N, C-alpha and C positions, 0 to 999 in steps of 0.2 A: 587519399585515403592513407598513405605512408605515414604522413604527419600524426594521424589519428590514432595508428597502431602503436607509435611511440611514446604518445603524450596524452595523459588522463588527467584533466584539471579538477580537484575537489575543493569545495568552499570551506571555508574554516569552521562552521559549524558543524558539517559532516566528518571533517578531519578530527574534530574533538570527540565525536561519538566512536568513531574508529580507535582511537587512541584509548578510549575509556574502555573498550571491549577487548583489547591485547589481540591476539591472533585471529584472522578471519580466515574462513576455509573457503571462499569464493575466490576465483580468480576474475580478471577482468572481462574474459571472454563468458565466463559462466552467468556473469551478471548482465553483461548486455545481450545476451540471447534470452534470458527470462525476460527483461525490460521490452526487447523486440519481438516475443512471442516465439522464437525460433526454438529448435528443440536442442537439448543439451547435447554435447558433442558424444557419439557414441550411443546415443539413443534414439528411438523411432520417433518421429513425429506423431503427436497424438491425435486422434480423430475427433470430429465434432461427435457428440452424443448428448444422452439426454440428463446425465448426471453421473452422481455417485463419488464417494470420497477418494481424494487423492487423484482423480483424474481432471485433465485439463480440457477447459471448453475453449473453443476458437472464437464463438462467439459472444464471449463475456470479457471484460476487460478483468485483467489478473488484480489480485487483491494488491500486490506491490505496488501498482500504480498508486493507491490511495496515501501511501505513506509520505510522500511529499507534499501532496495536497493538505494533509491533514496536520504537519510540521508548520505550512504556509499560512494555514488559517489560524492556530493557535498563537504563533509569534506576532500575529497582528491583532490579537486580541488583549485586552488589559488582563493583566495578572498572568498572561499566558495559557488562559481557560476559557472553557465555554461549555454550555450545556450541550448535550447529545442532539437535541433537534437543532440548536444551532450551527453546529459543526455538517451535520447531513444536509442541512438545506444551504449551506454554503458550497459543499460539494456539489450537489445537483444543479445550483447557480454555475460554477466554474465549468461543468462538466455538459452542459446543456449543448446539445446538438453532437456531443463526442461520444456518448454512451454507444456501445454495440449492440445489437439486435437484443440479445440475451439478458442485457444489464436491466432490461425494463419489462422484462417478465418476472411475474410473481411466483414465490415458491410455494408449496404445499400449504404453509403457513398463513400466506398471503402478502407476505413481506416482499418487497422489491428485491431482487437479485443483487442490484448493485449497494443497496442499503445493507445487506447482509453481509457482503463482502468487505465493505467500509467497516462495519462493527467487528467484523473478525479482524481486520489489520489493527484496530485499535487495540484489542485484546494481545495481538502479537507484540505491539510497540511496548504494552505494559510489562511482557514478558521479558521486551530486549532493554527495559530500563529507560525507554525513550518519553514514557508518559507515566504519570501516576495512577496507581489503582485506586479502585473507587473507596478502599479504606482510608487513603490519603487525600484524595482529591474531593471526595464525596460522591454521593450516589447520583447517577446522571450528568457527572461532570468528568469533561477531559481536560486534562492539565499536563502541560510538559514538565517533564521531572528536571 
């Protein structure tokens, strides 16, 4: 564990994104805590609940888990782009057997929770400059920037 606390390897593509963003406000600790589903230092652990904006559910895969999947899927596609259905179908295939219980529940709209979270991550990736918006990529198309 001592070696891990001193060395964190970052791939070239992630390093390039970090360099283009300038200063990041996360620490290694805060990122790892989010990825591992641990509470951030100084904050109480969230409780499982039925929903609500801004609350964390422990029975649902966090949205950030979809970011690397989306990148990997699009990197493997011609033109680094794919239709929404293709990306979501590939996520479903790769996550088969790994979804948490809340991921496969349906929202009031009828949409699966995991699909909704993956689409929200796409929106966040557009805002972060990692994906092109619909005006550039075309409606229903996800494309790396």
